[in-house]
C-alpha positions in Angstrom: 13.0 17.0 16.1 16.0 14.9 15.7 17.3 11.9 17.5 20.6 10.2 17.1 21.5 7.1 19.0 24.6 4.9 19.3 26.0 6.6 16.5 29.2 5.0 15.5 30.5 6.8 12.7 30.1 9.9 10.4 27.0 9.7 8.3 27.5 8.7 4.9 25.5 9.9 1.8 25.1 8.5 -1.7 26.2 5.1 -3.0 28.0 4.3 0.1 25.0 4.9 2.3 23.0 2.2 0.4 25.8 -0.3 -0.2 25.1 -3.8 1.3 28.1 -5.6 2.8 27.9 -9.2 3.9 28.9 -10.1 7.5 27.6 -10.1 11.0 25.5 -7.1 12.0 26.7 -5.4 15.2 24.4 -3.2 17.1 22.3 -1.0 14.9 22.1 2.7 15.2 18.8 4.9 14.8 18.2 8.3 13.9 14.8 10.4 13.4 15.2 13.2 10.5 12.7 16.1 10.6 10.8 16.2 7.5 11.2 14.8 4.0 13.9 17.2 2.6 16.7 16.1 5.2 16.1 12.6 3.9 15.3 12.9 0.2 18.7 12.1 -1.3 19.3 9.3 1.0 15.5 7.9 0.4 15.7 8.0 -3.6 19.2 6.5 -3.7 18.3 3.7 -1.2 14.7 2.9 -3.0 16.7 2.6 -6.4 19.7 0.2 -4.9 19.1 -3.1 -6.5 19.2 -4.9 -3.0 16.6 -2.7 -1.4 13.2 -4.2 -0.7 9.8 -2.0 -0.5 6.6 -1.8 -1.7 5.5 0.9 -4.0 3.8 2.7 -1.3 7.4 3.3 0.1 8.6 5.3 -2.9 9.5 8.9 -2.1 6.9 10.0 -4.8 4.1 8.1 -3.3 4.8 9.2 0.1 5.5 12.8 -0.5 2.2 13.0 -2.5 0.4 11.7 0.1 1.7 14.1 3.0 1.9 17.2 0.8 -1.8 16.9 -0.1 -3.2 15.6 3.1 -1.6 18.2 5.3 0.7 15.8 7.1 3.8 17.0 5.8 4.6 19.2 8.8 4.4 15.9 10.8 6.4 14.0 8.6 9.6 12.3 10.0 12.1 9.7 8.5 13.7 6.9 10.7 17.0 5.6 9.5 18.6 2.6 10.8 22.2 2.0 10.2 25.0 -0.6 11.1 28.3 0.4 12.9 30.1 1.0 9.7 27.5 3.6 9.1 25.8 1.8 6.2 22.0 2.5 5.8 20.0 -0.8 6.4 16.6 0.4 6.9 14.5 3.7 6.1 10.9 4.1 7.4 8.7 7.3 6.6 6.7 8.3 9.7 3.9 10.7 10.6 4.4 11.9 14.3 1.2 13.4 15.8 -0.1 13.8 19.3 -3.6 11.9 19.7 -5.4 11.8 23.0 -2.3 12.8 24.8 -0.1 10.2 23.2 2.8 10.8 20.8 2.3 8.3 18.2 4.6 7.6 15.2 2.7 6.2 12.4 3.3 4.8 8.9 2.5 7.0 5.9 -0.6 6.4 4.1 -3.3 5.3 6.4 -5.6 2.7 4.6 -4.7 4.1 1.3 -1.6 2.1 1.5 -1.9 -1.7 1.5 1.5 -2.2 3.0 3.5 0.0 5.5 6.8 -2.0 5.6 10.2 -0.2 5.9 12.4 -0.1 3.2 15.2 -2.5 4.0 18.2 -4.4 2.4 17.6 -8.3 1.9 20.4 -9.1 4.1 19.0 -7.0 7.1 16.2 -9.6 7.5 18.7 -11.7 9.2 19.3 -9.0 12.0 17.9 -10.1 15.4 14.3 -8.4 15.9 15.6 -7.2 19.4 18.4 -5.0 17.6 15.9 -3.4 15.3 13.3 -2.6 17.9 15.9 -1.5 20.5 17.5 1.0 18.0 14.3 2.5 17.0 12.8 2.4 20.6 16.0 4.5 21.8 15.8 7.0 19.1 12.0 7.4 19.9 12.6 7.9 23.7 14.9 10.8 22.6 12.2 12.1 20.1 9.6 12.2 22.8 7.7 9.4 21.3 5.4 7.2 23.5 4.9 4.6 20.6 5.5 3.3 17.1 2.3 2.1 15.7 2.7 0.1 12.3 -0.3 -1.3 10.6 -0.4 -3.6 7.5 2.9 -5.0 7.9 3.6 -8.0 5.6 5.3 -10.9 7.4 7.3 -11.6 4.3 8.3 -9.4 1.3 9.7 -11.0 -1.9 10.6 -14.1 0.3 12.5 -11.9 3.1 11.2 -11.5 6.6 10.0 -8.0 7.3 12.0 -6.7 9.9 9.1 -4.6 11.4 6.8 -7.5 11.4 8.3 -9.8 14.1 6.1 -10.2 17.3 3.2 -8.3 15.4 -0.5 -9.3 15.9 -2.2 -10.8 13.0 -4.7 -8.5 11.3 -8.1 -9.2 10.7 -7.6 -9.6 6.8 -4.7 -10.3 4.7 -3.7 -9.2 1.2 -3.7 -11.0 -1.9 -1.3 -11.3 -5.1 0.2 -13.2 -7.7 3.4 -13.7 -9.6 3.6 -12.5 -13.3 5.6 -14.0 -15.9 7.2 -15.2 -18.1 5.1 -13.7 -20.8 1.4 -12.4 -21.1 0.0 -15.4 -22.8 1.2 -18.2 -20.2 0.4 -15.8 -17.5 -3.1 -15.5 -18.6 -3.4 -18.9 -19.1 -2.2 -19.6 -15.5 -4.1 -17.1 -13.7 -7.6 -17.4 -15.6 -9.0 -20.8 -16.2 -10.0 -21.8 -19.8 -13.8 -21.5 -18.8 -13.1 -18.1 -17.2 -11.2 -16.9 -20.5 -14.0 -18.3 -22.7 -16.6 -16.5 -20.6 -14.6 -13.1 -20.7 -14.1 -13.4 -24.6 -18.0 -13.7 -24.9 -18.8 -10.8 -22.6 -16.2 -8.7 -24.3 -17.8 -9.6 -27.8 -21.4 -8.9 -26.5 -20.3 -5.6 -24.9 -19.0 -4.3 -28.2 -22.1 -5.3 -29.9 -24.0 -3.4 -27.4 -22.0 -0.2 -27.2 -19.5 -0.2 -29.9 -15.9 -0.4 -30.1 -14.1 -0.4 -26.7 -10.4 0.2 -25.8 -8.2 -0.6 -22.7 -6.3 2.6 -21.8 -3.6 3.6 -19.4 -3.6 7.3 -18.5 -0.4 8.8 -20.3 -0.3 12.1 -18.3 -2.0 13.9 -15.5 -5.1 15.3 -17.6 -5.9 11.8 -18.8 -5.4 10.6 -15.2 -7.8 13.3 -13.8 -10.6 12.3 -16.3 -10.3 8.7 -15.2 -10.2 9.5 -11.7 -13.4 11.8 -12.2 -15.3 8.7 -13.6 -13.9 6.6 -10.6 -15.2 9.2 -8.1 -18.6 8.9 -9.5 -18.8 5.2 -9.6 -17.3 4.5 -6.2 -19.6 7.2 -4.8 -22.7 5.7 -6.3 -21.5 2.1 -5.2 -20.6 3.0 -1.6 -23.9 5.0 -0.9 -26.1 2.1 -2.2 -24.0 0.0 0.5 -24.4 2.6 3.2 -20.5 3.1 3.4 -18.7 6.1 3.8 -16.7 7.2 0.8 -13.0 7.4 1.6 -12.4 9.0 -1.8 -14.7 11.9 -1.0 -12.2 14.4 0.9 -10.7 16.9 -1.5 -7.4 16.1 0.0 -7.5 12.6 -1.0 -8.5 13.4 -4.5 -5.6 16.0 -4.9 -3.4 13.2 -3.7 -4.4 10.7 -6.2 -4.4 13.0 -9.2 -0.8 14.1 -8.1 0.6 10.5 -7.6 -0.9 9.8 -11.1 0.9 12.8 -12.6 4.3 13.3 -13.9 7.0 11.6 -15.9 7.5 8.6 -13.4 4.0 8.5 -11.6 3.7 6.8 -8.2 0.5 5.3 -9.3 -1.1 4.2 -12.5 -4.7 4.5 -13.5 -6.4 2.3 -16.1 -9.6 2.5 -17.8 -12.0 0.4 -20.1 -13.9 2.9 -22.3 -16.2 3.0 -25.2 -14.2 4.6 -28.2 -17.0 6.5 -29.7 -18.6 8.2 -26.9 -15.7 8.2 -24.2 -17.9 6.5 -21.8 -15.5 5.0 -18.9 -17.0 1.5 -17.9 -14.4 0.4 -15.3 -11.5 1.8 -13.8 -8.3 0.2 -12.1 -5.5 2.3 -10.0 -2.5 1.0 -8.3 0.6 2.2 -6.9 3.7 1.2 -9.0 7.5 0.7 -8.7 9.7 -1.1 -11.1 8.7 -4.5 -10.5 5.3 -4.4 -8.8 1.7 -3.1 -9.3 -0.3 -3.0 -6.4 -4.1 -2.3 -6.6 -5.3 0.7 -4.7 -8.8 0.9 -6.1 -11.3 -0.3 -8.6 -14.9 0.7 -9.8 -17.2 0.0 -12.4 -20.3 1.4 -14.3 -23.3 -0.1 -12.4 -25.8 0.5 -15.1 -27.3 -3.0 -15.7 -26.9 -2.6 -19.5 -23.1 -2.4 -18.8 -22.5 -4.2 -15.5 -23.9 -7.6 -16.7 -20.9 -7.7 -19.1 -18.5 -7.7 -16.1 -16.4 -4.5 -17.2 -14.3 -4.7 -14.1 -13.3 -8.3 -14.7 -12.6 -7.4 -18.4 -10.2 -4.6 -17.3 -8.5 -6.7 -14.7 -7.9 -9.7 -17.3 -6.3 -7.0 -19.7 -4.3 -5.4 -16.8 -2.6 -8.9 -15.7 -1.4 -9.2 -19.3 -0.5 -5.7 -19.8 1.6 -5.5 -16.5 3.5 -8.8 -17.6 4.2 -7.4 -20.9 5.8 -4.4 -19.4 8.2 -6.4 -17.3 6.5 -6.0 -14.0 6.9 -9.3 -11.8 4.3 -9.1 -9.2 0.7 -7.8 -9.0 -1.3 -7.5 -6.0 -5.1 -6.6 -5.2 -4.7 -5.3 -1.8 -6.0 -5.9 1.6 -9.4 -7.7 2.3 -11.5 -10.5 0.9 -13.3 -10.4 -2.6 -14.6 -12.6 -5.2 -12.6 -11.3 -7.9 -9.4 -11.5 -5.6 -9.8 -15.0 -4.7 -10.5 -16.1 -8.5 -7.1 -15.0 -10.0 -4.6 -14.7 -6.9 -2.4 -17.3 -5.9 -0.7 -15.8 -3.0 -1.8 -14.9 0.4 0.3 -11.9 2.0 -0.1 -12.5 5.7 -0.4 -8.9 7.6 0.4 -8.0 11.1 -0.1 -4.8 13.2 3.0 -4.0 15.3 3.2 -1.8 18.1 6.6 -0.9 19.8 5.9 0.9 22.9 8.5 3.5 24.2 7.2 5.2 27.3 4.8 3.8 30.1 1.8 5.4 28.2 3.0 3.7 25.1 2.9 0.6 26.7 -0.7 1.2 27.9 -1.7 2.1 24.3 0.2 -1.0 23.2 -2.2 -3.4 25.4 -5.3 -1.6 24.2 -4.5 -1.6 20.6 -3.6 -5.1 20.7 -6.7 -6.2 22.3 -8.7 -3.9 19.8 -6.8 -6.0 17.0 -7.8 -9.2 18.2 -11.5 -8.3 18.9 -11.5 -7.2 15.2 -10.0 -10.4 13.8 -12.5 -12.4 15.9 -15.4 -10.3 14.6 -14.2 -10.6 11.2 -13.9 -14.4 11.3 -17.3 -15.1 12.7 -20.1 -14.4 10.4 -22.7 -13.8 12.8 -20.8 -11.4 14.7 -19.6 -9.6 11.6 -23.3 -9.4 10.6 -24.2 -7.9 13.9 -21.4 -5.4 13.6 -22.2 -4.5 10.1 -25.7 -3.8 11.3 -24.6 -1.4 14.1 -22.5 0.6 11.8 -25.2 1.1 9.4 -27.6 2.3 12.1 -25.1 4.6 13.8 -24.4 6.1 10.0 -28.2 6.6 9.5 -28.5 8.3 12.7 -25.2 10.4 12.3 
């Protein structure tokens, strides 16, 4: 399936395709490429360009790992938007599938990706929203798509407006992050209060007295990553079972994806652990998607044994991780979507998220109305403690009956 719309010049590949040029943008053109292979060279060049904005979830390595292991590769498409000079300005990986009679184009990663924004150049943020939407909708019409459905769209990314977020419906939860730098010591002092640092030093000391020497460790290869992830699966499964929540990490396809993403010379995901040196026991795990400048938290777990959990191993690992990422030169650190105590305690940035639905066909317009209504209801429920508690009870009851 390939759609080419308003094409003004021969498509360029390589450096010319990703080079930004100042000036006024004319009408954009869009094409939807079939599969990742047709777009890989363009994609890798674009994400490496100094003026490209994207989250770690839009790296080719992350998206291809997810699509390969979850079985969505056959549904993969890549949308590319260009200016009239043929220069690429945006790239969006997609999964195009038929659901309940509708052909929907969604972003890659589902709930395992905190952000679904496109790759785009900073100056593209000035392009009128109508041009971006019109180009993609026209390409979608030729490709037989009923609607584009993009969840977890940050309104801003690295200070630039996200072209896919304009007109989006606010989601029930936002994401949380912090700016790193200029050095580990000053970052730690800024992020953690003096009282918090004192308590963590005391807990670390008492943990060592109870269990022996501990080490903070980053997986250096796929084998180490698999060992750490195995501990994560056990810890997370026990935690979620106690809460009556389905485990999103239980499917083998998701486990294969995580292990693949954390392998290789330049992994798309890093996994870190706090472990006991003498026994190898893993006390806490933190995993996140990474690119050159950002660590984006995907998952965390800790040993729930009261003899361990009373020392807050997850907090100890997070404290270390903030300093470690700063020392390695990353500029941003985020803890993903959803509210949590540990996020509120260290984050200084709220990343506002919206859900964007761009209908293409009449059926797509009907879907957009329903989807927008559901998002509003979810936001209202999440914002009302009584409604949220009632909804949680209903979900738990349905799971027990199921």
